[in-house]
C-alpha positions in Angstrom: 13.0 35.0 -8.0 16.3 36.7 -9.0 19.3 35.1 -10.6 21.2 35.5 -7.3 18.6 33.4 -5.4 18.0 30.2 -7.3 14.8 28.2 -6.5 14.9 25.3 -4.0 14.7 22.7 -6.8 17.9 24.0 -8.4 19.8 23.6 -5.2 18.6 20.0 -4.6 20.3 17.2 -6.6 19.8 13.5 -6.1 23.0 12.0 -4.9 23.8 8.5 -6.2 25.6 6.5 -3.6 28.0 3.6 -4.2 25.7 1.0 -2.5 22.5 1.0 -4.6 19.2 -0.8 -4.7 20.5 -3.7 -6.8 23.3 -4.4 -4.3 21.0 -4.3 -1.3 18.4 -6.5 -3.0 21.2 -9.0 -4.0 22.3 -9.3 -0.4 18.7 -10.2 0.5 18.3 -12.5 -2.5 15.0 -11.0 -3.5 13.5 -8.4 -5.8 12.3 -5.2 -4.2 8.6 -4.6 -4.7 5.7 -2.6 -3.2 2.6 -4.7 -2.7 -0.2 -2.2 -2.4 -3.2 -3.7 -0.7 -6.4 -1.7 -1.5 -10.0 -2.4 -0.6 -12.9 -1.2 1.5 -12.6 -0.8 5.3 -13.0 -4.2 6.8 -12.0 -6.0 3.6 -9.1 -7.7 5.3 -6.2 -5.7 3.9 -4.1 -5.6 7.1 -5.0 -9.1 8.1 -3.9 -10.6 4.7 -0.8 -8.3 4.5 0.2 -9.4 8.0 -0.2 -13.1 7.3 1.7 -12.7 4.0 4.6 -10.9 5.8 4.8 -13.6 8.4 5.0 -16.3 5.6 7.6 -14.3 3.8 9.6 -14.0 7.0 9.4 -17.8 7.5 10.9 -18.1 4.0 13.8 -15.9 4.9 12.7 -12.7 3.1 13.2 -9.1 4.2 9.9 -7.1 4.5 8.2 -4.2 6.0 4.5 -3.7 6.6 3.0 -0.2 6.3 -0.5 -0.1 7.9 -3.0 2.7 7.5 -3.7 3.2 11.2 -0.1 2.9 12.3 1.1 5.5 9.8 -1.4 8.0 11.0 0.1 7.7 14.5 3.4 9.1 13.3 4.3 10.1 9.8 0.9 11.4 8.9 -0.4 12.4 12.4 -0.8 16.0 11.2 -3.3 15.0 8.5 -7.1 14.9 8.7 -9.5 13.1 6.4 -10.3 15.8 3.8 -9.8 14.9 0.2 -6.6 16.9 0.2 -5.3 15.4 3.3 -6.1 11.9 2.2 -4.2 12.4 -1.0 -1.2 13.8 0.9 -1.4 10.8 3.2 -1.0 8.4 0.2 1.7 10.6 -1.4 3.8 10.4 1.8 3.3 6.7 2.1 4.3 6.3 -1.5 7.5 8.2 -1.0 8.3 6.1 2.1 7.5 2.8 0.3 9.8 4.0 -2.5 12.7 4.5 -0.1 12.1 1.1 1.5 12.1 -0.5 -2.0 15.4 1.2 -2.6 16.6 -0.5 0.5 15.9 -3.8 -1.2 12.8 -4.7 0.8 9.5 -6.3 0.0 7.1 -3.6 1.2 3.5 -4.4 2.1 1.2 -1.4 2.2 -2.4 -1.8 3.5 -4.5 1.3 2.8 -8.0 1.9 1.6 -6.6 4.3 -1.0 -10.0 4.6 -2.7 -9.0 6.6 -5.8 -7.4 5.1 -8.9 -5.4 8.3 -9.6 -3.8 8.2 -6.2 -2.8 4.6 -6.6 -1.4 5.5 -10.0 0.5 8.3 -8.4 2.4 5.8 -6.2 2.9 3.4 -9.2 4.5 6.3 -11.1 7.0 6.9 -8.3 8.5 3.4 -8.6 10.5 1.7 -11.3 8.7 -0.5 -13.8 7.4 -3.7 -12.2 8.1 -2.5 -8.6 4.5 -1.6 -7.8 2.0 -4.5 -7.6 -1.7 -3.6 -6.9 -3.3 -6.1 -4.7 -7.1 -5.8 -4.7 -8.7 -7.2 -1.5 -11.9 -7.9 -3.3 -14.5 -8.1 -0.5 -18.0 -6.9 -1.1 -19.5 -3.9 0.7 -22.1 -6.3 2.3 -19.4 -8.5 3.7 -17.3 -5.6 5.0 -20.4 -4.0 6.6 -21.3 -7.3 8.2 -17.8 -7.6 9.7 -17.6 -4.0 10.7 -14.6 -4.7 13.1 -14.3 -1.0 14.3 -18.1 -0.2 14.2 -17.4 2.4 11.5 -20.1 1.4 9.1 -22.7 1.6 11.8 -21.5 5.1 12.6 -21.5 6.0 8.9 -25.0 4.8 8.4 -26.2 6.8 11.4 -24.5 9.9 10.2 -22.0 10.1 13.0 -19.2 9.7 10.4 -19.3 11.5 7.0 -17.3 10.9 3.8 -16.9 7.3 4.7 -15.6 5.1 1.8 -18.3 2.8 0.4 -21.2 4.7 2.1 -21.1 8.4 1.1 -17.7 8.5 -0.5 -16.7 6.5 -3.6 -14.4 3.6 -3.8 -12.9 3.0 -7.2 -12.0 -0.6 -7.5 -8.8 -1.5 -9.5 -9.4 -2.1 -13.2 -6.4 -4.4 -13.7 -4.7 -5.4 -10.4 -1.6 -7.6 -10.4 -3.3 -9.7 -7.7 -7.1 -10.0 -7.3 -7.9 -11.6 -4.0 -11.5 -13.0 -3.5 -11.2 -12.3 0.2 -14.9 -13.0 1.0 -14.6 -16.5 -0.5 -11.2 -18.0 0.6 -9.3 -18.6 3.8 -6.4 -16.3 4.8 -4.0 -19.2 4.1 -5.4 -19.7 0.6 -5.1 -15.9 -0.1 -1.5 -15.9 1.1 -0.7 -18.8 -1.2 -2.3 -16.9 -4.1 0.0 -13.9 -3.4 3.1 -16.1 -3.0 2.4 -17.8 -6.4 2.3 -14.4 -8.2 5.5 -13.3 -6.4 7.2 -16.5 -7.6 5.9 -16.1 -11.1 7.3 -12.5 -11.2 10.6 -13.6 -9.8 10.2 -11.4 -6.7 11.0 -14.5 -4.6 12.3 -18.0 -5.5 
């Protein structure tokens, strides 16, 4: 790289606009946050996130739900399921969630995201306090019993490889902001657990 041809990074500068995150959040009367739902396949991540979003909407809050399967239909449709592609999938989602938080939204992200370092990567993208890890704490036995997509059966038979919880590791959160005992409580009770923490942290009033 010569002096006459500066690198791409030198040519790209973040532009601070007059309307910022605090202004947008103020209009919505809420604190922007990314609620990152993580857990095994079949744990109930999307179900709980969807129920929580519906409850927040009833309360007049502005939200957006990012779901693992839905994102792979568009933003990440070019990615497979190798370790590298899975990490890139989470990175893209993190960047998208960051932009949505900048818009003043409460973002609900429901992804297996099995590795702690990937979840930490997303946490590091956001301002202090804007990332809340929500562990949908459902045992492998319960998830496998539910098996809503028949994936565990395929993984056990060898039709699917590198399946989280079977032949690929899931690293449970060590200190999540919200720990949901999803195999023991009703959806309504789990939603109330989430709302209580959001109120305690002044995300909502």
